[in-house]
C-alpha positions as CSV (number, residue, x, y, z in Angstrom):
1,M,0.0,0.0,0.0
2,W,3.0,2.4,0.2
3,N,2.8,3.6,-3.4
4,V,-1.0,3.3,-3.6
5,G,-1.3,5.2,-0.3
6,G,0.8,8.0,-1.9
7,E,-1.5,8.1,-5.0
8,I,-4.6,8.2,-2.8
9,L,-3.1,10.9,-0.6
10,A,-2.2,13.0,-3.6
11,A,-5.6,12.7,-5.1
12,R,-7.3,13.7,-1.9
13,F,-4.9,16.7,-1.5
14,A,-5.7,17.8,-5.0
15,I,-9.4,17.6,-4.5
16,D,-9.2,19.4,-1.1
17,Y,-6.9,22.1,-2.6
18,C,-9.2,22.8,-5.5
19,L,-12.3,22.9,-3.2
20,N,-10.7,25.4,-0.8
21,K,-8.7,27.5,-3.2
22,F,-11.0,28.0,-6.3
23,E,-14.6,28.8,-6.9
24,T,-15.5,26.2,-9.4
25,D,-18.1,23.5,-9.8
26,K,-15.8,21.0,-11.5
27,I,-12.4,19.4,-11.0
28,D,-10.4,17.6,-13.7
29,L,-8.2,15.1,-11.8
30,Y,-5.4,13.6,-13.9
31,H,-3.8,10.5,-12.5
32,D,-1.5,7.7,-13.6
33,Y,-2.6,5.0,-11.2
34,I,-5.9,3.7,-12.5
35,G,-7.3,2.8,-9.1
36,I,-7.7,6.5,-8.4
37,S,-10.7,6.5,-10.7
38,K,-11.7,2.8,-10.5
39,W,-12.4,2.6,-6.8
40,P,-14.7,5.6,-6.4
41,N,-16.6,4.7,-9.6
42,G,-17.2,1.2,-8.4
43,L,-15.2,-0.5,-11.1
44,W,-12.7,-2.0,-8.7
45,K,-13.6,-3.6,-5.3
46,C,-12.2,-1.9,-2.3
47,N,-10.3,-4.5,-0.3
48,K,-8.4,-2.4,2.2
49,D,-9.4,0.3,4.7
50,A,-7.5,2.9,2.7
51,T,-9.4,2.2,-0.5
52,L,-12.7,2.1,1.3
53,D,-12.0,5.4,3.0
54,Y,-10.9,6.9,-0.4
55,K,-14.1,5.8,-2.1
56,K,-16.2,7.2,0.7
57,Y,-14.2,10.5,0.6
58,V,-14.7,10.9,-3.2
59,K,-18.4,10.2,-2.9
60,E,-18.7,12.9,-0.2
61,M,-16.8,15.4,-2.3
62,Q,-18.9,14.6,-5.4
63,D,-21.8,16.0,-3.4
64,K,-20.0,19.3,-3.4
65,I,-18.2,19.4,-6.8
66,K,-18.1,17.3,-10.0
67,I,-14.9,15.3,-10.3
68,A,-13.8,14.2,-13.8
69,F,-11.1,11.6,-13.7
70,H,-8.6,11.4,-16.5
71,H,-6.1,8.5,-16.7
72,V,-2.6,9.3,-18.1
73,K,-0.3,6.5,-18.8
74,G,2.7,6.7,-16.4
75,H,6.2,6.9,-17.7
76,S,5.0,7.6,-21.1
77,G,6.6,11.0,-21.5
78,D,3.6,13.0,-20.6
79,Y,5.0,16.4,-19.6
80,Y,2.8,17.0,-16.5
81,N,3.0,13.4,-15.3
82,M,6.8,13.8,-15.4
83,I,6.6,16.9,-13.3
84,A,4.3,15.2,-10.8
85,D,6.7,12.2,-10.6
86,H,9.6,14.6,-10.1
87,Y,7.9,16.4,-7.2
88,A,6.8,13.1,-5.7
89,K,10.4,11.8,-5.6
90,E,11.6,15.1,-4.2
91,G,9.0,14.9,-1.4
92,I,10.0,11.3,-0.6
93,L,13.7,12.4,-0.4
94,L,12.9,15.4,1.8
95,A,10.8,13.3,4.2
96,S,13.5,10.6,4.3
97,N,16.2,13.2,5.1
98,Q,14.0,14.7,7.8
99,K,13.5,11.3,9.3
100,K,17.2,10.6,9.2
101,N,17.9,14.0,10.9
102,I,15.4,13.3,13.6
103,M,16.9,9.9,14.3
104,M,20.5,11.3,14.4
105,Y,19.3,14.0,16.8
106,K,17.7,11.4,19.1
107,E,20.8,9.3,19.0
108,F,22.9,12.4,19.9
109,V,20.6,13.3,22.8
110,D,20.5,9.7,24.0
111,E,24.3,9.6,24.2
112,K,24.4,12.7,26.5
């Protein structure tokens, strides 16, 4: 669920951001992981809590705003997908480095 969880979190963030930042009645959500549209549309069965929660969340949001899902094939050279992948990798590295720094700090403090 690590990668899938990231995809779900990104989709939720994008929906929340658009709802809170813009006055619009429609969101076009582009995604490369097909489950992002299959779960809320009932085309895939939700087998995990994370996918069940995501499906419920999207249904609740669709009461507020129309969400149009657009699947983009990953690693196909799509410009915006490449940008999204770049920032996702940057975020993982940043989070990983922060975790390492926290662990090093704890080790330092524990030695004192």
